[in-house]
Structures are given as C-alpha cells and as structure tokens.
C-alpha positions as CSV (number, residue, x, y, z in Angstrom):
1,M,89.6,101.9,96.8
2,L,92.0,104.6,98.5
3,M,95.2,103.9,97.1
4,R,93.4,104.4,93.4
5,A,91.9,107.6,94.6
6,A,95.8,108.6,96.1
7,N,97.3,107.9,92.9
8,R,95.2,110.1,91.1
9,G,96.0,112.6,93.2
10,D,93.1,112.9,95.8
11,A,95.4,114.1,98.7
12,A,92.8,113.4,101.5
13,A,91.4,109.6,100.4
14,Y,96.1,109.5,99.7
15,R,95.5,110.3,103.7
16,Q,93.7,108.2,104.9
17,L,94.9,105.1,103.9
18,L,98.4,106.5,105.7
19,R,96.6,105.8,108.3
20,D,94.7,102.8,107.6
21,L,97.3,101.3,106.5
22,V,99.9,102.2,109.9
23,A,97.3,100.9,112.3
24,I,97.6,97.3,110.2
25,L,101.5,97.3,109.5
26,R,101.9,98.0,113.4
27,M,100.0,94.8,114.0
28,Q,101.9,92.8,111.9
29,V,105.2,93.8,112.4
30,R,104.4,93.6,116.0
31,R,103.1,89.2,115.6
32,T,106.2,89.4,113.4
33,L,108.7,90.7,115.5
34,N,106.2,88.5,118.4
35,R,106.7,85.8,116.4
36,F,111.1,85.8,117.0
37,G,111.1,86.7,119.9
38,R,112.0,89.7,120.0
39,G,110.7,93.0,122.0
40,H,109.0,96.1,119.9
41,E,110.8,98.8,120.5
42,D,111.9,98.7,116.8
43,A,108.1,97.5,115.4
44,E,107.7,101.4,114.8
45,D,111.0,101.9,112.9
46,I,109.4,99.9,110.9
47,V,106.3,100.4,110.1
48,Q,108.5,104.1,109.2
49,E,110.5,102.5,106.7
50,T,107.3,100.4,105.2
51,M,105.5,103.5,105.0
52,L,108.4,105.6,103.3
53,A,108.8,102.8,100.8
54,I,104.7,102.7,100.2
55,H,105.0,106.4,99.2
56,L,108.3,106.3,97.1
57,K,107.1,103.4,95.3
58,R,103.5,104.0,94.9
59,H,103.2,104.0,91.0
60,T,104.6,101.4,90.9
61,W,101.3,99.4,92.1
62,D,99.9,97.7,89.1
63,E,95.7,99.2,89.6
64,N,94.9,95.4,88.1
65,Q,96.4,93.3,90.8
66,P,95.2,93.6,94.5
67,L,96.6,95.6,96.7
68,T,97.2,93.3,99.9
69,P,100.1,91.2,98.1
70,W,102.2,94.5,97.5
71,L,101.3,95.9,100.3
72,R,102.5,92.3,101.9
73,A,105.8,92.0,99.9
74,I,107.1,95.8,101.1
75,A,106.4,94.9,104.0
76,H,107.7,91.4,104.3
77,H,111.3,93.0,102.8
78,K,111.2,96.2,105.1
79,L,111.2,94.1,108.3
80,V,113.4,91.3,106.8
81,D,116.5,94.1,106.3
82,H,116.1,96.2,109.8
83,L,116.5,92.4,111.3
84,R,119.1,91.4,109.0
85,R,120.5,95.4,110.1
86,K,120.4,94.1,113.8
87,G,121.9,91.0,113.0
88,F,119.3,88.4,113.7
89,R,120.1,84.9,112.7
90,E,117.5,82.7,114.3
91,H,119.8,80.3,116.2
92,V,118.4,76.3,116.3
93,D,120.1,73.8,117.9
94,I,122.2,71.5,115.7
95,E,122.1,68.4,118.2
96,D,118.7,68.4,117.1
97,F,118.5,67.4,114.0
98,A,122.3,65.8,114.4
99,D,120.1,61.7,114.1
100,S,118.5,63.1,110.1
101,L,122.1,64.6,109.1
102,G,123.8,61.6,108.5
103,A,127.0,61.8,107.0
104,P,128.9,64.8,106.5
105,I,128.4,67.2,102.8
106,A,132.8,66.1,102.1
107,D,131.4,62.4,102.1
108,R,127.7,62.3,100.5
109,D,127.2,61.3,97.4
110,G,130.4,63.7,95.5
111,D,127.9,66.3,96.8
112,L,130.6,68.8,97.2
113,Q,132.0,68.6,94.8
114,D,129.1,69.0,91.9
115,C,128.3,71.7,93.5
116,T,131.7,72.8,93.2
117,R,131.4,71.8,90.0
118,L,128.1,74.1,88.9
119,L,130.0,76.9,90.3
120,A,133.3,76.3,88.5
121,V,129.9,76.8,85.3
122,L,129.5,80.5,86.4
123,P,132.0,83.5,85.3
124,E,133.9,85.3,87.9
125,R,131.6,87.6,88.9
126,Q,128.4,86.0,88.6
127,R,129.7,83.1,91.3
128,R,131.4,85.9,92.7
129,V,128.1,86.8,94.0
130,V,125.9,83.4,94.8
131,E,129.2,82.5,97.4
132,G,128.3,86.1,98.6
133,V,123.9,85.6,99.3
134,S,123.9,82.0,98.8
135,I,127.0,80.4,101.0
136,E,127.6,83.3,103.2
137,G,124.0,84.6,104.0
138,Q,124.9,88.4,102.7
139,S,122.9,90.3,101.5
140,A,122.1,92.2,98.1
141,R,123.6,95.3,99.7
142,E,126.0,93.9,101.2
143,V,127.8,92.2,97.9
144,G,126.8,94.8,95.9
145,Q,129.1,96.7,97.2
146,R,131.5,93.9,97.6
147,L,131.6,93.2,94.7
148,G,131.0,97.7,93.2
149,M,127.8,96.3,92.0
150,S,123.4,97.7,92.5
151,E,121.5,95.6,94.6
152,S,119.4,95.2,92.1
153,A,122.9,93.8,89.9
154,V,123.1,91.6,92.6
155,R,119.6,90.7,92.8
156,V,119.7,90.1,88.5
157,A,123.4,88.5,88.3
158,L,121.9,86.2,91.3
159,H,119.4,85.4,89.4
160,R,121.5,84.9,85.9
161,A,123.5,82.6,87.9
162,L,120.9,80.4,89.1
163,K,119.6,79.7,85.9
164,L,123.2,78.0,84.9
165,M,123.9,76.7,87.4
166,A,120.8,74.4,86.8
167,Q,120.9,73.9,83.3
168,A,124.0,73.3,83.7
169,Y,122.7,70.5,86.8
170,R,120.1,69.6,84.2
171,R,122.6,68.8,81.2
172,D,125.0,66.3,84.4
173,D,121.1,64.7,85.2
174,E,121.1,63.5,81.3
C-alpha cells in the first residue's frame, strides 16, 4: 500500500499517493458542496486544507487499520470547518414541522428544568463549554478562544461534561 511505503520514507510512493488522493478528494468535496447547495469555488481550498492535514498527521494513521475511514474523517472535518468559517448554517423552515413540535419546551413535562438541573451538576468551566458548543452552536475553537482553552481541551471537557450529565440523568431515572 502506498501510505505504508510513504510512511517508511518512499518518496515516489508518497507522491503517487498524493496524486491519487487529490483527484478523489476533489470529487468528494464537490459532491458534498453540491449536496448542500454550495458552489465549487471553495473546493480547491478545502482539498488543500485536507491534503495539508493528511501530510501533517500521516504518522497518526494506524497501519493495522484501513486507510479510507481515516482519510474520510480528516476530509469530513476539514469540509465542516470550512463551511462553518464561511457562516454556513442549514436553514430548515419551522413551518414544515409546526404540527410535530407540540408545546413549547418550557411547557413540556419539565424538560427545561431537567436541562437546567443537569447543567447545574457540572463544574463552571464544563458548563460553559457545554453551553457554548451544544446550546449556542459554537465550534470548539470559538469556545476555546473565549475560555482561554485549546481546541482539544474543549473537546475533552465537552466529553467529560456530557458523561457527567448522562450519569446524573441515569441516577435521577432510577
């Protein structure tokens, strides 16, 4: 496989891998942009960001695992990051769902109170991370900048906070 050879220092294999990947990524990125009703003007930027990430992170690929899921994950994250930076938010007309929405959340069997109570079990910093990412829809990078944390620290804090909230919810359900 080209990636294994490239990771062992085979420059020709690495060049061939990059040539093959660019063509595949370009096609996938354009297809995804089409699916979201976006033009192709940003496709090359996304492909280049993805290729750079693959280059910088290629040592993290586990040779005992398939390459394709690893590559797709990187491409997916770069595409999502790019769309977020461009301010892309998918619009869904609420009128299409009005009949299924029911009562406002504040009137639904205490759902709002449950959410507030579960957030209250969290330490302040984790609560602010959950509010930023899950409620306000900010990226991990944005929350990190606001709270003085690295992007990876925000992800770890979010994971731990959600775990704590799930445990608290299960305790209350028993």
